[in-house]
C-alpha positions as CSV (number, residue, x, y, z in Angstrom):
1,M,53.9,-25.7,-5.0
2,E,52.5,-22.3,-6.0
3,K,52.4,-19.6,-3.4
4,Q,48.9,-18.8,-2.3
5,L,47.9,-15.3,-3.1
6,L,44.4,-15.3,-1.5
7,R,43.1,-16.4,1.9
8,F,39.5,-17.6,2.1
9,E,37.7,-17.4,5.5
10,E,34.3,-19.1,5.8
11,E,31.6,-17.1,7.5
12,E,29.0,-18.7,9.8
13,T,25.7,-18.8,8.0
14,K,22.2,-20.3,8.8
15,G,21.5,-21.2,5.1
16,K,22.5,-24.1,3.0
17,T,25.2,-22.3,1.0
18,K,28.6,-21.2,2.1
19,K,29.9,-17.6,2.4
20,F,33.6,-16.6,2.4
21,R,35.5,-13.4,3.0
22,V,38.5,-13.1,0.7
23,Y,41.8,-11.5,1.7
24,S,45.2,-10.9,0.1
25,T,47.9,-13.0,1.7
26,H,50.5,-10.3,0.7
27,S,48.8,-7.2,2.3
28,D,46.1,-8.9,4.4
29,D,43.6,-6.4,2.7
30,F,40.0,-7.5,2.5
31,L,39.2,-8.0,-1.2
32,G,35.5,-9.1,-1.2
33,N,33.0,-11.8,-0.5
34,I,32.1,-15.1,-2.2
35,H,28.4,-15.9,-1.9
36,W,25.6,-17.8,-3.6
37,R,23.7,-15.8,-6.2
38,S,20.4,-17.6,-6.4
39,G,19.2,-15.9,-9.6
40,W,22.3,-17.1,-11.4
41,R,22.4,-20.4,-9.6
42,C,26.2,-20.1,-8.9
43,Y,28.7,-18.7,-6.5
44,V,29.9,-15.2,-7.3
45,M,32.6,-12.8,-6.0
46,S,31.5,-9.3,-4.9
47,Y,34.6,-7.1,-4.8
48,D,35.2,-4.4,-2.3
49,G,36.1,-1.1,-4.0
50,E,38.9,-0.8,-6.5
51,I,40.6,-4.2,-6.7
52,D,43.4,-5.1,-9.0
53,M,43.9,-8.8,-9.6
54,S,46.5,-10.6,-11.6
55,L,45.9,-13.6,-13.8
56,S,47.3,-15.9,-11.1
57,C,44.9,-14.3,-8.5
58,N,42.0,-14.8,-10.8
59,K,43.0,-18.4,-11.4
60,E,43.2,-19.1,-7.7
61,L,39.8,-17.5,-7.1
62,N,38.3,-19.4,-10.0
63,D,39.7,-22.7,-8.8
64,F,38.3,-22.1,-5.3
65,M,34.8,-21.2,-6.7
66,E,34.8,-24.2,-9.0
67,K,35.6,-26.4,-6.0
68,L,32.6,-24.8,-4.2
69,E,30.3,-25.6,-7.2
70,Q,31.5,-29.2,-7.3
71,E,30.9,-29.7,-3.5
72,R,27.4,-28.2,-3.9
73,K,26.5,-30.5,-6.8
74,L,27.8,-33.5,-4.8
75,N,25.7,-32.5,-1.8
76,L,22.6,-32.0,-4.0
77,M,23.1,-35.3,-5.7
78,D,23.3,-37.0,-2.4
79,A,20.0,-35.5,-1.2
80,P,16.6,-37.3,-1.6
81,C,14.0,-36.2,-4.1
82,L,11.8,-33.5,-2.6
83,V,8.6,-35.2,-3.9
84,C,9.1,-39.0,-3.4
85,Q,12.2,-39.0,-1.1
86,K,13.9,-41.5,-3.4
87,K,17.7,-41.4,-3.1
88,E,19.3,-40.9,-6.5
89,E,21.1,-38.2,-8.4
90,V,18.9,-35.1,-7.8
91,D,20.3,-31.8,-9.2
92,S,17.0,-30.0,-9.6
93,G,15.5,-31.2,-6.2
94,M,13.5,-33.9,-8.0
95,C,14.4,-37.3,-9.3
96,E,14.0,-38.0,-13.0
97,D,10.6,-39.8,-12.6
98,C,9.1,-36.9,-10.6
99,L,10.6,-34.3,-13.0
100,K,9.1,-36.1,-16.0
101,E,5.7,-36.2,-14.2
102,A,5.9,-32.5,-13.4
103,N,6.8,-31.6,-17.0
104,K,3.7,-33.4,-18.2
105,H,1.6,-30.8,-16.3
106,L,3.7,-27.8,-17.1
107,K,3.7,-26.8,-20.8
108,I,5.4,-23.7,-22.1
109,K,4.7,-22.0,-25.4
110,N,5.6,-18.8,-27.2
111,I,9.1,-18.8,-25.8
112,S,11.1,-15.8,-27.0
113,T,14.8,-15.1,-26.8
114,P,16.8,-15.0,-23.6
115,N,16.4,-11.8,-21.7
116,P,19.0,-9.0,-22.2
117,K,21.0,-9.9,-19.2
118,G,21.3,-13.5,-20.3
119,M,19.6,-14.9,-17.3
120,G,16.7,-17.2,-18.1
121,I,14.0,-16.7,-20.6
122,Q,11.6,-13.8,-20.9
123,N,8.1,-13.7,-22.3
124,A,7.4,-17.4,-21.7
125,K,3.7,-18.2,-21.3
126,L,2.4,-21.1,-19.3
127,I,-0.6,-22.9,-20.7
């Protein structure tokens, strides 16, 4: 069994997503926070100051964040559709039938390249 290099402490939150404080198990230093970044639709680590992390620390952090993502997806898939309340795999908040119906009414044209930061699409026009 590998020695744990990081300690994750969950913070109490009122929202749906989890937040964690991350500490070094060696020095007990606070390293940063793991939180949900809604614009990126994933968990991220915000570091506190000048932090040096080895490959094994980064792997442990990555494994922990991947586990959070998997738990979140399982929770979403277990939730009912926001439109019809039908229980089935729902990652976008809507079941496949409701998503298809919504897409009939939403048409996008003149889509350009992804924006410079690589998050989403810029210059899309709804018609």
